[in-house]
C-alpha positions in Angstrom: -3.6 -6.6 -2.5 -4.8 -8.4 -5.6 -7.4 -10.3 -3.5 -8.7 -7.1 -2.0 -9.4 -5.7 -5.4 -10.8 -8.9 -6.9 -14.4 -7.7 -6.4 -15.0 -4.1 -7.3 -18.8 -4.0 -6.9 -19.2 -4.9 -3.2 -22.4 -3.0 -2.6 -21.0 -2.0 0.9 -21.3 1.7 -0.1 -24.9 1.6 -1.1 -25.9 3.3 2.1 -23.6 6.2 1.6 -20.6 5.1 3.5 -17.2 3.8 2.4 -14.4 1.9 4.0 -11.0 3.3 5.0 -7.8 1.4 4.9 -8.0 0.7 8.6 -11.4 -1.0 8.2 -13.5 1.8 9.6 -16.4 3.2 7.7 -17.1 6.9 7.1 -19.7 8.9 5.1 -18.9 9.2 1.4 -19.0 13.0 1.9 -16.5 13.1 4.8 -13.6 15.5 4.5 -11.2 12.6 4.3 -13.1 11.2 1.3 -13.2 14.6 -0.4 -9.4 14.8 0.0 -8.9 11.2 -1.3 -11.1 11.9 -4.2 -9.3 15.1 -5.1 -6.0 13.4 -5.0 -7.4 10.6 -7.2 -8.6 13.1 -9.7 -5.2 14.8 -9.7 -3.5 11.5 -10.4 -6.0 10.8 -13.2 -5.3 14.3 -14.7 -1.6 13.5 -14.6 -2.4 10.3 -16.5 -4.1 12.4 -19.1 -1.1 14.7 -19.3 1.1 11.7 -19.8 -0.8 10.9 -23.0 0.8 13.9 -24.6 4.1 14.2 -26.4 6.5 15.0 -23.5 10.2 14.9 -23.1 11.2 11.4 -21.8 12.7 12.8 -18.6 9.5 14.7 -17.8 7.4 11.6 -18.5 9.5 9.6 -16.0 9.3 12.4 -13.4 5.5 12.6 -13.8 5.1 8.8 -13.5 7.2 9.0 -10.3 4.8 11.7 -9.0 1.8 9.4 -9.8 3.4 6.8 -7.6 4.0 9.4 -4.9 0.3 10.4 -5.1 -0.7 6.8 -4.4 1.6 6.9 -1.3 -0.2 10.2 -0.3 -3.6 8.6 -0.9 -2.5 5.6 1.2 -1.7 8.0 4.1 -5.0 9.8 3.8 -6.8 6.4 3.6 -5.5 5.2 6.9 -5.8 7.7 9.8 -2.6 8.0 11.7 -0.5 6.2 9.0 2.6 8.0 7.7 3.6 7.2 4.1 4.9 10.5 2.6 8.4 11.4 3.4 10.4 14.7 3.5 12.6 13.2 0.8 9.6 13.1 -1.6 8.9 16.8 -0.9 12.6 17.6 -1.4 12.6 15.8 -4.7 9.8 18.2 -5.9 11.9 21.2 -4.7 14.8 19.9 -6.8 12.6 19.5 -9.9 11.2 23.0 -9.3 14.7 24.5 -9.2 15.7 22.5 -12.3 12.7 23.5 -14.5 12.3 27.1 -13.2 16.1 27.7 -13.8 15.6 27.2 -17.5 12.8 29.9 -17.7 12.9 33.7 -18.0 11.5 35.3 -14.9 7.9 36.2 -15.1 7.1 39.9 -15.5 3.3 39.5 -16.2 0.6 37.1 -15.2 0.1 34.3 -17.7 -3.1 32.6 -19.0 -3.3 28.9 -18.7 -2.9 27.8 -22.3 -0.6 27.5 -25.2 -0.1 23.9 -26.2 -2.4 21.1 -25.2 0.3 19.6 -22.9 0.8 22.9 -21.2 -2.9 23.4 -20.8 -3.2 20.0 -19.2 -0.4 20.8 -16.8 -2.4 23.9 -15.8 -5.6 21.8 -15.4 -3.6 19.4 -13.2 -2.3 22.4 -11.2 -5.8 23.6 -10.4 -6.9 20.1 -9.4 -3.8 19.9 -7.2 -4.7 23.2 -5.5 -8.2 21.8 -4.8 -6.7 18.7 -3.3 -4.4 20.9 -1.2 -7.5 22.8 0.1 -9.2 19.6 0.9 -6.3 18.3 2.8 -6.1 21.6 4.7 -9.8 21.4 5.6 -9.3 17.8 6.8 -6.3 18.9 8.9 -8.5 21.3 10.9 -10.2 18.4 12.5 -7.9 15.4 12.0 -4.2 14.9 12.0 -2.5 15.4 8.6 1.3 15.3 8.3 3.2 18.4 7.2 4.7 16.3 4.3 1.3 15.7 2.8 0.4 19.4 2.7 3.9 20.4 1.6 3.9 17.8 -1.2 0.7 19.1 -2.7 1.8 22.7 -2.4 5.1 22.0 -4.2 3.4 19.9 -6.8 1.0 22.7 -7.8 4.0 25.0 -8.1 5.8 22.4 -10.2 2.8 22.0 -12.5 2.7 25.7 -13.1 6.3 25.7 -14.1 5.9 22.6 -16.2 3.1 24.4 -18.1 5.6 27.1 -19.1 8.3 24.5 -19.9 6.0 22.4 -22.1 5.0 25.5 -24.1 8.7 26.1 -24.8 9.3 22.4 -25.6 6.7 22.7 -28.4 8.3 25.9 -29.7 5.8 28.3 -28.1 5.8 30.7 -25.2 3.7 31.9 -22.4 0.3 33.4 -23.1 0.5 36.7 -21.4 -2.5 38.3 -19.6 -3.4 41.7 -21.1 -5.1 43.6 -18.3 -8.2 45.3 -19.5 -7.7 44.1 -23.1 -11.5 43.6 -23.6 -12.8 46.6 -21.8 -13.0 48.8 -24.8 -16.0 48.4 -27.1 
């Protein structure tokens, strides 16, 4: 793979197309490329979250998720290729149970905020939801495995829960939404 990446500026995309992993070329605004770009942005956002002070176990779990997202991107990059497993989705389910089990049940909606780390987890969650929508759009016209959609769906849920957990890790709590708080003069 190192040889494939030895030249970054190839100029092959100057006409508005880009190459997929199978050698085919598609328009840079194709649904598959939108999905790939959204997954790439998600992975980059997780990289930013990893710059924060996080519990070591959470750091390791997020790094593993970044590797999973490269697997997922590989699957999206090669039509018909399967690279994401049910076990990867199940691992997210296990993490969701672990982290959510340590939290009080929500009785109100919460605002994305609190600590910087929690806020970044919420930003990653929204980017993940966009990636999921892109994959669903792609799936209307091309084959997308269930595991890819499920992985992104579970990951967005996990990132929401991690936002809550990271606020507590820093000694804070959820920022509760106050319905109509600003309606009065």
